[in-house]
C-alpha positions as a Python dict, from the first residue, in 0.01 Angstrom:
ca = {
    (1, 'M'): (0, 0, 0),
    (2, 'L'): (-195, 111, 338),
    (3, 'V'): (-318, -249, 377),
    (4, 'D'): (24, -391, 334),
    (5, 'L'): (164, -120, 575),
    (6, 'T'): (-84, -215, 838),
    (7, 'V'): (-25, -605, 808),
    (8, 'V'): (354, -554, 862),
    (9, 'A'): (302, -303, 1132),
    (10, 'A'): (64, -540, 1317),
    (11, 'Y'): (345, -799, 1283),
    (12, 'L'): (616, -595, 1433),
    (13, 'G'): (389, -493, 1709),
    (14, 'L'): (304, -838, 1789),
    (15, 'A'): (674, -947, 1811),
    (16, 'V'): (711, -646, 2092),
    (17, 'W'): (403, -758, 2283),
    (18, 'G'): (527, -1125, 2266),
    (19, 'G'): (858, -1028, 2425),
    (20, 'R'): (684, -809, 2685),
    (21, 'R'): (456, -1119, 2760),
    (22, 'V'): (722, -1375, 2818),
    (23, 'A'): (957, -1136, 3010),
    (24, 'R'): (764, -1207, 3321),
    (25, 'G'): (938, -1401, 3574),
    (26, 'R'): (1277, -1365, 3387),
    (27, 'S'): (1465, -1282, 3716),
    (28, 'S'): (1794, -1475, 3666),
    (29, 'L'): (2074, -1493, 3427),
    (30, 'R'): (1973, -1870, 3372),
    (31, 'D'): (1611, -1780, 3278),
    (32, 'Y'): (1719, -1477, 3071),
    (33, 'Y'): (1973, -1671, 2864),
    (34, 'L'): (1887, -2046, 2885),
    (35, 'T'): (1511, -2037, 2950),
    (36, 'G'): (1542, -2253, 3270),
    (37, 'R'): (1612, -2533, 3030),
    (38, 'R'): (1212, -2591, 2996),
    (39, 'V'): (1204, -2567, 2604),
    (40, 'P'): (1079, -2881, 2431),
    (41, 'W'): (1287, -3010, 2134),
    (42, 'W'): (1056, -2911, 1866),
    (43, 'A'): (1064, -2558, 1978),
    (44, 'V'): (1445, -2592, 2004),
    (45, 'M'): (1472, -2744, 1631),
    (46, 'G'): (1217, -2440, 1509),
    (47, 'S'): (1433, -2182, 1670),
    (48, 'I'): (1756, -2349, 1503),
    (49, 'V'): (1597, -2350, 1153),
    (50, 'A'): (1462, -1996, 1187),
    (51, 'T'): (1768, -1833, 1322),
    (52, 'E'): (1999, -1981, 1031),
    (53, 'T'): (1730, -1864, 787),
    (54, 'S'): (1770, -1476, 750),
    (55, 'T'): (1654, -1252, 484),
    (56, 'V'): (1967, -1365, 308),
    (57, 'T'): (1827, -1694, 251),
    (58, 'V'): (1457, -1558, 147),
    (59, 'I'): (1572, -1331, -113),
    (60, 'S'): (1950, -1446, -209),
    (61, 'V'): (1902, -1798, -257),
    (62, 'P'): (1616, -1735, -515),
    (63, 'G'): (1853, -1479, -663),
    (64, 'Y'): (2095, -1752, -688),
    (65, 'A'): (1863, -2002, -873),
    (66, 'F'): (1748, -1706, -1093),
    (67, 'G'): (2075, -1649, -1230),
    (68, 'G'): (2220, -1986, -1198),
    (69, 'D'): (2086, -2345, -1117),
    (70, 'L'): (2009, -2547, -776),
    (71, 'T'): (2373, -2631, -723),
    (72, 'F'): (2326, -2447, -391),
    (73, 'L'): (2135, -2748, -253),
    (74, 'Q'): (2466, -2935, -245),
    (75, 'L'): (2563, -2720, 34),
    (76, 'A'): (2276, -2797, 222),
    (77, 'L'): (2345, -3164, 215),
    (78, 'G'): (2667, -3090, 376),
    (79, 'Y'): (2492, -2898, 639),
    (80, 'L'): (2320, -3205, 726),
    (81, 'V'): (2633, -3427, 752),
    (82, 'G'): (2788, -3144, 979),
    (83, 'R'): (2493, -3156, 1216),
    (84, 'V'): (2535, -3522, 1284),
    (85, 'L'): (2923, -3448, 1350),
    (86, 'V'): (2800, -3193, 1618),
    (87, 'A'): (2561, -3425, 1789),
    (88, 'V'): (2825, -3702, 1798),
    (89, 'V'): (3132, -3506, 1908),
    (90, 'L'): (3076, -3153, 2049),
    (91, 'L'): (2714, -3200, 2232),
    (92, 'P'): (2830, -3447, 2500),
    (93, 'A'): (3096, -3179, 2608),
    (94, 'Y'): (2884, -2879, 2659),
    (95, 'F'): (2637, -3098, 2844),
    (96, 'S'): (2890, -3220, 3090),
    (97, 'R'): (2907, -2855, 3257),
    (98, 'D'): (2701, -2580, 3375),
    (99, 'L'): (2773, -2332, 3106),
    (100, 'L'): (2615, -1995, 2988),
    (101, 'S'): (2855, -1941, 2702),
    (102, 'A'): (3006, -2201, 2458),
    (103, 'Y'): (3364, -2036, 2522),
    (104, 'Q'): (3351, -2095, 2865),
    (105, 'L'): (3411, -2478, 2782),
    (106, 'L'): (3742, -2337, 2629),
    (107, 'A'): (3818, -2115, 2944),
    (108, 'A'): (3747, -2443, 3182),
    (109, 'R'): (3970, -2663, 2969),
    (110, 'V'): (4244, -2432, 2821),
    (111, 'G'): (4240, -2103, 3029),
    (112, 'R'): (4023, -1807, 3075),
    (113, 'A'): (4246, -1580, 2841),
    (114, 'F'): (4196, -1830, 2576),
    (115, 'G'): (3824, -1856, 2628),
    (116, 'Q'): (3791, -1471, 2586),
    (117, 'C'): (3996, -1498, 2276),
    (118, 'A'): (3756, -1720, 2101),
    (119, 'A'): (3463, -1537, 2252),
    (120, 'A'): (3595, -1202, 2084),
    (121, 'V'): (3665, -1395, 1734),
    (122, 'F'): (3285, -1489, 1759),
    (123, 'L'): (3166, -1150, 1860),
    (124, 'L'): (3333, -971, 1584),
    (125, 'T'): (3251, -1222, 1303),
    (126, 'R'): (2867, -1286, 1421),
    (127, 'N'): (2787, -900, 1415),
    (128, 'V'): (2961, -828, 1088),
    (129, 'A'): (2780, -1125, 929),
    (130, 'D'): (2448, -1036, 1080),
    (131, 'G'): (2475, -668, 1020),
    (132, 'L'): (2489, -757, 648),
    (133, 'R'): (2185, -977, 723),
    (134, 'L'): (2008, -665, 843),
    (135, 'F'): (2107, -481, 536),
    (136, 'A'): (1938, -745, 325),
    (137, 'T'): (1607, -710, 502),
    (138, 'A'): (1606, -335, 478),
    (139, 'L'): (1609, -372, 87),
    (140, 'V'): (1310, -550, 92),
    (141, 'L'): (1136, -314, 360),
    (142, 'A'): (1279, 13, 199),
    (143, 'A'): (1117, -95, -126),
    (144, 'M'): (761, -67, 63),
    (145, 'L'): (832, 255, 228),
    (146, 'A'): (955, 397, -77),
    (147, 'T'): (635, 310, -264),
    (148, 'A'): (439, 435, 48),
    (149, 'A'): (647, 775, 21),
    (150, 'D'): (554, 809, -334),
    (151, 'A'): (177, 773, -232),
    (152, 'V'): (184, 1040, 16),
    (153, 'G'): (374, 1302, -203),
    (154, 'L'): (735, 1227, -107),
    (155, 'A'): (848, 1095, -414),
    (156, 'G'): (1198, 1127, -488),
    (157, 'L'): (1345, 1051, -141),
    (158, 'P'): (1711, 918, -187),
    (159, 'Q'): (1704, 555, -174),
    (160, 'T'): (1995, 554, 102),
    (161, 'T'): (1798, 730, 318),
    (162, 'V'): (1499, 502, 274),
    (163, 'V'): (1709, 191, 338),
    (164, 'V'): (1851, 371, 657),
    (165, 'V'): (1523, 401, 791),
    (166, 'A'): (1446, 44, 741),
    (167, 'V'): (1744, -60, 912),
    (168, 'L'): (1652, 148, 1204),
    (169, 'L'): (1300, 18, 1209),
    (170, 'I'): (1382, -335, 1200),
    (171, 'A'): (1685, -320, 1444),
    (172, 'A'): (1457, -118, 1710),
    (173, 'V'): (1158, -367, 1712),
    (174, 'T'): (1403, -679, 1725),
    (175, 'L'): (1605, -510, 2017),
    (176, 'A'): (1261, -413, 2191),
    (177, 'Y'): (1139, -792, 2221),
    (178, 'T'): (1510, -931, 2260),
    (179, 'W'): (1568, -691, 2538),
    (180, 'L'): (1252, -755, 2733),
    (181, 'G'): (1213, -1130, 2697),
    (182, 'G'): (1582, -1265, 2656),
    (183, 'M'): (1611, -1619, 2516),
    (184, 'T'): (1239, -1737, 2596),
    (185, 'A'): (1118, -1444, 2373),
    (186, 'V'): (1367, -1537, 2108),
    (187, 'V'): (1296, -1894, 2108),
    (188, 'W'): (904, -1882, 2087),
    (189, 'M'): (919, -1554, 1825),
    (190, 'D'): (1164, -1787, 1616),
    (191, 'V'): (885, -2067, 1636),
    (192, 'I'): (627, -1828, 1501),
    (193, 'Q'): (872, -1644, 1265),
    (194, 'L'): (930, -1974, 1098),
    (195, 'A'): (556, -2054, 1054),
    (196, 'V'): (513, -1702, 915),
    (197, 'Y'): (784, -1682, 661),
    (198, 'L'): (701, -2045, 528),
    (199, 'C'): (344, -1930, 499),
    (200, 'G'): (482, -1612, 289),
    (201, 'A'): (686, -1841, 59),
    (202, 'L'): (413, -2065, -41),
    (203, 'V'): (185, -1780, -73),
    (204, 'A'): (462, -1639, -343),
    (205, 'V'): (477, -2000, -497),
    (206, 'A'): (82, -1980, -558),
    (207, 'V'): (100, -1647, -706),
    (208, 'L'): (408, -1736, -919),
    (209, 'L'): (217, -2048, -1056),
    (210, 'A'): (-76, -1863, -1120),
    (211, 'G'): (89, -1580, -1347),
    (212, 'L'): (255, -1820, -1542),
    (213, 'P'): (109, -1855, -1894),
    (214, 'G'): (178, -2215, -1945),
    (215, 'G'): (167, -2312, -1555),
    (216, 'G'): (422, -2475, -1384),
    (217, 'R'): (484, -2779, -1604),
    (218, 'E'): (592, -2540, -1889),
    (219, 'A'): (814, -2348, -1655),
    (220, 'V'): (982, -2663, -1544),
    (221, 'A'): (1042, -2782, -1891),
    (222, 'A'): (1176, -2446, -2008),
    (223, 'A'): (1422, -2435, -1703),
    (224, 'A'): (1545, -2793, -1742),
    (225, 'A'): (1596, -2722, -2137),
    (226, 'A'): (1815, -2397, -2010),
    (227, 'G'): (2001, -2625, -1761),
    (228, 'K'): (1856, -2431, -1468),
    (229, 'L'): (1758, -2748, -1283),
    (230, 'V'): (2124, -2900, -1252),
    (231, 'M'): (2144, -3002, -898),
    (232, 'F'): (2498, -3174, -880),
    (233, 'D'): (2844, -3061, -1006),
    (234, 'F'): (3095, -3323, -947),
    (235, 'A'): (3390, -3125, -1101),
    (236, 'W'): (3713, -3172, -899),
    (237, 'D'): (3803, -2804, -945),
    (238, 'P'): (3889, -2648, -580),
    (239, 'T'): (3876, -2290, -729),
    (240, 'R'): (3506, -2344, -813),
    (241, 'D'): (3235, -2263, -572),
    (242, 'Y'): (2936, -2489, -534),
    (243, 'T'): (3052, -2831, -645),
    (244, 'F'): (2948, -3132, -493),
    (245, 'W'): (3273, -3182, -297),
    (246, 'A'): (3297, -2811, -188),
    (247, 'G'): (2927, -2847, -84),
    (248, 'V'): (2941, -3161, 111),
    (249, 'F'): (3276, -3149, 245),
    (250, 'G'): (3309, -2785, 294),
    (251, 'G'): (2945, -2726, 381),
    (252, 'A'): (2972, -3018, 654),
    (253, 'V'): (3272, -2867, 809),
    (254, 'F'): (3133, -2517, 815),
    (255, 'I'): (2836, -2636, 994),
    (256, 'A'): (3026, -2828, 1228),
    (257, 'S'): (3200, -2466, 1298),
    (258, 'T'): (2887, -2268, 1326),
    (259, 'H'): (2644, -2517, 1482),
    (260, 'G'): (2934, -2674, 1694),
    (261, 'T'): (3120, -2374, 1841),
    (262, 'D'): (2914, -2054, 1751),
    (263, 'Q'): (2713, -1909, 2049),
    (264, 'M'): (2406, -1827, 1878),
    (265, 'F'): (2351, -2211, 1827),
    (266, 'V'): (2534, -2358, 2135),
    (267, 'Q'): (2281, -2156, 2365),
    (268, 'R'): (1988, -2299, 2198),
    (269, 'Y'): (2111, -2678, 2261),
    (270, 'L'): (2174, -2574, 2623),
    (271, 'C'): (1803, -2450, 2629),
    (272, 'S'): (1699, -2811, 2588),
    (273, 'R'): (1573, -3050, 2840),
    (274, 'S'): (1839, -3300, 2799),
    (275, 'L'): (2130, -3413, 2556),
    (276, 'A'): (1876, -3659, 2384),
    (277, 'D'): (1641, -3372, 2310),
    (278, 'A'): (1948, -3134, 2188),
    (279, 'R'): (2068, -3408, 1957),
    (280, 'L'): (1676, -3472, 1813),
    (281, 'A'): (1642, -3101, 1754),
    (282, 'L'): (1965, -3071, 1564),
    (283, 'I'): (1964, -3331, 1334),
    (284, 'T'): (1585, -3276, 1274),
    (285, 'S'): (1672, -2924, 1184),
    (286, 'G'): (1917, -3050, 926),
    (287, 'V'): (1649, -3237, 735),
    (288, 'F'): (1413, -2927, 754),
    (289, 'V'): (1704, -2715, 609),
    (290, 'V'): (1749, -2914, 295),
    (291, 'L'): (1383, -2914, 219),
    (292, 'Q'): (1366, -2525, 284),
    (293, 'F'): (1654, -2467, 65),
    (294, 'G'): (1467, -2656, -214),
    (295, 'L'): (1158, -2442, -160),
    (296, 'F'): (1361, -2123, -203),
    (297, 'L'): (1556, -2252, -520),
    (298, 'G'): (1217, -2342, -673),
    (299, 'I'): (1095, -2007, -617),
    (300, 'G'): (1400, -1869, -803),
    (301, 'V'): (1331, -2101, -1092),
    (302, 'L'): (966, -1976, -1116),
    (303, 'L'): (1088, -1603, -1095),
    (304, 'W'): (1330, -1689, -1403),
    (305, 'A'): (1036, -1834, -1586),
    (306, 'F'): (781, -1553, -1484),
    (307, 'Y'): (1030, -1266, -1610),
    (308, 'G'): (1095, -1430, -1943),
    (309, 'A'): (1416, -1575, -1880),
    (310, 'G'): (1561, -1230, -1746),
    (311, 'D'): (1338, -969, -1952),
    (312, 'P'): (1564, -650, -1972),
    (313, 'E'): (1246, -428, -1980),
    (314, 'A'): (1082, -583, -1679),
    (315, 'L'): (1401, -593, -1469),
    (316, 'A'): (1526, -241, -1583),
    (317, 'S'): (1486, -106, -1227),
    (318, 'I'): (1709, -351, -1090),
    (319, 'T'): (1976, -368, -1380),
    (320, 'T'): (2298, -191, -1333),
    (321, 'G'): (2565, -189, -1576),
    (322, 'G'): (2394, -433, -1797),
    (323, 'A'): (2366, -694, -1499),
    (324, 'V'): (2034, -778, -1329),
    (325, 'Q'): (2093, -744, -915),
    (326, 'T'): (1967, -1093, -856),
    (327, 'D'): (1924, -1048, -480),
    (328, 'R'): (1645, -762, -571),
    (329, 'V'): (1464, -987, -816),
    (330, 'F'): (1232, -1141, -527),
    (331, 'P'): (1132, -814, -367),
    (332, 'L'): (1092, -657, -689),
    (333, 'F'): (819, -936, -749),
    (334, 'L'): (666, -905, -432),
    (335, 'M'): (617, -545, -472),
    (336, 'T'): (509, -530, -837),
    (337, 'Q'): (276, -848, -835),
    (338, 'L'): (120, -929, -537),
    (339, 'P'): (-209, -803, -443),
    (340, 'P'): (-273, -559, -155),
    (341, 'G'): (-264, -769, 172),
    (342, 'L'): (-115, -1075, 55),
    (343, 'R'): (201, -846, -42),
    (344, 'G'): (181, -722, 312),
    (345, 'L'): (193, -1083, 441),
    (346, 'V'): (485, -1197, 233),
    (347, 'L'): (661, -872, 344),
    (348, 'A'): (608, -939, 695),
    (349, 'A'): (759, -1312, 635),
    (350, 'V'): (1061, -1159, 491),
    (351, 'V'): (1102, -929, 804),
    (352, 'A'): (1027, -1234, 1037),
    (353, 'A'): (1308, -1435, 885),
    (354, 'A'): (1561, -1142, 941),
    (355, 'M'): (1412, -1098, 1310),
    (356, 'S'): (1451, -1447, 1404),
    (357, 'T'): (1825, -1437, 1313),
    (358, 'L'): (1894, -1092, 1422),
    (359, 'S'): (1742, -1126, 1780),
    (360, 'S'): (1922, -1462, 1830),
    (361, 'S'): (2236, -1282, 1729),
    (362, 'L'): (2182, -999, 1973),
    (363, 'N'): (2090, -1241, 2273),
    (364, 'S'): (2385, -1455, 2219),
    (365, 'S'): (2631, -1172, 2169),
    (366, 'A'): (2522, -1049, 2513),
    (367, 'A'): (2543, -1383, 2659),
    (368, 'S'): (2890, -1415, 2578),
    (369, 'T'): (2985, -1079, 2646),
    (370, 'I'): (2818, -1129, 3018),
    (371, 'G'): (2961, -1484, 3059),
    (372, 'D'): (3295, -1449, 2910),
    (373, 'F'): (3399, -1110, 3013),
    (374, 'Y'): (3177, -959, 3271),
    (375, 'L'): (3104, -1251, 3528),
    (376, 'G'): (3427, -1384, 3689),
    (377, 'A'): (3637, -1081, 3611),
    (378, 'P'): (3880, -1015, 3926),
    (379, 'G'): (3736, -808, 4168),
    (380, 'R'): (3374, -836, 4026),
    (381, 'A'): (3075, -1036, 4193),
    (382, 'P'): (2769, -883, 4048),
    (383, 'S'): (2424, -945, 4176),
    (384, 'E'): (2144, -1114, 3963),
    (385, 'T'): (1980, -784, 3930),
    (386, 'R'): (2297, -591, 3828),
    (387, 'A'): (2393, -876, 3575),
    (388, 'L'): (2059, -878, 3410),
    (389, 'R'): (2081, -487, 3356),
    (390, 'A'): (2430, -526, 3221),
    (391, 'S'): (2292, -789, 3004),
    (392, 'R'): (2033, -555, 2824),
    (393, 'W'): (2293, -292, 2783),
    (394, 'A'): (2506, -540, 2594),
    (395, 'T'): (2225, -645, 2395),
    (396, 'G'): (2152, -269, 2300),
    (397, 'A'): (2526, -197, 2206),
    (398, 'W'): (2551, -495, 1986),
    (399, 'A'): (2246, -402, 1818),
    (400, 'A'): (2420, -50, 1748),
    (401, 'V'): (2720, -235, 1600),
    (402, 'Q'): (2479, -431, 1366),
    (403, 'V'): (2291, -103, 1256),
    (404, 'T'): (2659, 65, 1166),
    (405, 'V'): (2752, -243, 949),
    (406, 'A'): (2414, -271, 772),
    (407, 'I'): (2459, 123, 679),
    (408, 'A'): (2806, 62, 582),
    (409, 'A'): (2703, -202, 338),
    (410, 'I'): (2479, 32, 148),
    (411, 'G'): (2599, 45, -222),
    (412, 'I'): (2884, -187, -150),
    (413, 'S'): (2739, -558, -125),
    (414, 'Q'): (2630, -736, -472),
    (415, 'R'): (2519, -1092, -390),
    (416, 'I'): (2494, -1065, -13),
    (417, 'I'): (2478, -1448, 56),
    (418, 'D'): (2816, -1460, -50),
    (419, 'D'): (2940, -1177, 143),
    (420, 'V'): (2773, -1335, 458),
    (421, 'L'): (2914, -1680, 413),
    (422, 'T'): (3282, -1571, 341),
    (423, 'V'): (3287, -1390, 651),
    (424, 'Q'): (3174, -1697, 839),
    (425, 'F'): (3401, -1936, 636),
    (426, 'F'): (3705, -1743, 691),
    (427, 'S'): (3664, -1760, 1082),
    (428, 'G'): (3471, -2077, 1124),
    (429, 'G'): (3771, -2334, 1085),
    (430, 'L'): (3946, -2134, 1348),
    (431, 'M'): (3705, -2184, 1607),
    (432, 'L'): (3628, -2550, 1506),
    (433, 'G'): (3987, -2629, 1533),
    (434, 'V'): (4029, -2476, 1877),
    (435, 'F'): (3736, -2632, 2017),
    (436, 'L'): (3860, -2987, 1843),
    (437, 'L'): (4183, -2917, 2033),
    (438, 'S'): (4028, -2859, 2368),
    (439, 'V'): (3786, -3164, 2360),
    (440, 'L'): (4019, -3409, 2187),
    (441, 'M'): (4326, -3341, 2366),
    (442, 'V'): (4369, -3486, 2709),
    (443, 'R'): (4551, -3203, 2878),
    (444, 'P'): (4550, -2884, 2641),
    (445, 'T'): (4709, -2571, 2735),
    (446, 'A'): (4681, -2200, 2663),
    (447, 'A'): (5010, -2246, 2467),
    (448, 'T'): (4877, -2527, 2257),
    (449, 'G'): (4562, -2342, 2178),
    (450, 'L'): (4724, -2022, 2073),
    (451, 'A'): (4998, -2191, 1878),
    (452, 'G'): (4667, -2341, 1689),
    (453, 'L'): (4524, -2050, 1646),
    (454, 'A'): (4803, -1863, 1522),
    (455, 'G'): (4894, -2139, 1264),
    (456, 'G'): (4535, -2176, 1140),
    (457, 'L'): (4512, -1772, 1088),
    (458, 'A'): (4840, -1759, 902),
    (459, 'T'): (4735, -2038, 687),
    (460, 'I'): (4384, -1939, 609),
    (461, 'V'): (4505, -1576, 546),
    (462, 'A'): (4783, -1739, 292),
    (463, 'V'): (4526, -1931, 120),
    (464, 'S'): (4295, -1652, 65),
    (465, 'L'): (4553, -1405, -70),
    (466, 'L'): (4770, -1635, -251),
    (467, 'S'): (4531, -1898, -407),
    (468, 'D'): (4210, -1931, -611),
    (469, 'L'): (4084, -2190, -364),
    (470, 'S'): (3710, -2148, -314),
    (471, 'W'): (3596, -1988, 4),
    (472, 'Q'): (3390, -2296, 38),
    (473, 'W'): (3699, -2490, 143),
    (474, 'Y'): (3826, -2216, 412),
    (475, 'V'): (3687, -2379, 695),
    (476, 'L'): (3805, -2712, 634),
    (477, 'V'): (4170, -2570, 566),
    (478, 'G'): (4155, -2350, 867),
    (479, 'S'): (4033, -2622, 1102),
    (480, 'A'): (4287, -2890, 976),
    (481, 'A'): (4563, -2633, 1009),
    (482, 'T'): (4459, -2530, 1346),
    (483, 'V'): (4451, -2869, 1487),
    (484, 'G'): (4788, -2949, 1311),
    (485, 'A'): (4955, -2661, 1478),
    (486, 'G'): (4830, -2706, 1805),
    (487, 'C'): (4910, -3076, 1805),
    (488, 'A'): (5280, -2986, 1670),
    (489, 'A'): (5319, -2722, 1953),
    (490, 'D'): (5199, -2990, 2202),
    (491, 'R'): (5449, -3229, 2093),
    (492, 'I'): (5712, -2999, 2099),
    (493, 'R'): (5632, -2915, 2449),
    (494, 'R'): (5615, -3271, 2565),
    (495, 'L'): (5959, -3340, 2410),
    (496, 'S'): (6115, -3014, 2538),
    (497, 'G'): (5956, -3151, 2903),
    (498, 'S'): (6112, -3492, 2880),
    (499, 'G'): (6443, -3376, 2746),
    (500, 'A'): (6461, -3129, 3030),
    (501, 'S'): (6381, -3381, 3307),
    (502, 'G'): (6639, -3632, 3163),
}
């Protein structure tokens, strides 16, 4: 365990050193948040992939396949379609202006108050979802810390205490390099973290294959016979999750909302050297993500075969009320089956996946706070030095919020990936709808945007409370309702205006 702790500690130290290294010369807000637009397309692509690949992906997607099948991959196909829509419809609008935040586009076209309203929705939902991601990472690191505590005579520490320590440790290291290096540190550490967690995943696959008595071929045959290799579900049931239609259509609109309107992703495009580079990075990342989901689902199938299709004795430590906590199967395997050193490498990979998302979240939340609320406020014209200082304090404040959410999630969340996606699917349609209104309408007004937002919110709340519709349709329903309500309000305004003039 000492070797594993050394590997993980070395990686955490590298992250802080990297942030400090690239912090040199970051003397302006444009450098701190947009890297001076000097990042090549392939680094932006890697940063996009690493950002959307949190520990939830690394541990919960294998857990999905362990307890189910491969139908999660349908969602990834929708993610690819959604990227194409964003590249064609929304990216040109972002590159037509000099922006620090995605919501400044709304402020310019609809009004500052409306842009701030959209920014507030982003800040709330982003930090709740990423607080849950922080909690997921802490589960993995806590397992290692608990083992280390046992080795030094501190056996019996409450699990909650260990998880809280893990949450604070991950948050502190992530905050350190994000605080120091800004977006440049985030992007280049994302690229490194992408390589680290993919290497860790491949190491886990190799160990799993070596530990299967009949090898990979026998495991695949057994999984096929058990129906675990089913990839497509063409059922026309809107109440079911992970059908082909919910995955492709719901997933496409969901990605259009996150990658098209979420500051965390828009900020990456604005770091690109040109619109063409941003489009190439975004679409290429979609292909990469499909392959990556396939890798992590494959790990879940191998875990199912390794543990004898859910051996109760082997999984007793992660079984509650007769049900296996599938999110904890992969961490259990890492802690009990990998040799020292390799175990530390894979654990560092899991932590890397989390830190790539969390650092991006902190930096983009700070960018939105400064760009949408701090700069341009009446009577305020801060210097670059003062604005940079405020940026760093905003980064620290959002780190505190995510730590609070992560600690609150202890003992509550079961399958974390569903919790995270439900939060984002609920709000994503509203954000996509208002952006579409601002881009597609010739002369949008604040009243139009607010009417659309109110109509979309009322619709999605009613759907979630009064129907059994799968959450994977929420973005499509919310965006359609938002656009419809906004267009109706604009039509009424025009008719009232023409009637008054007549």
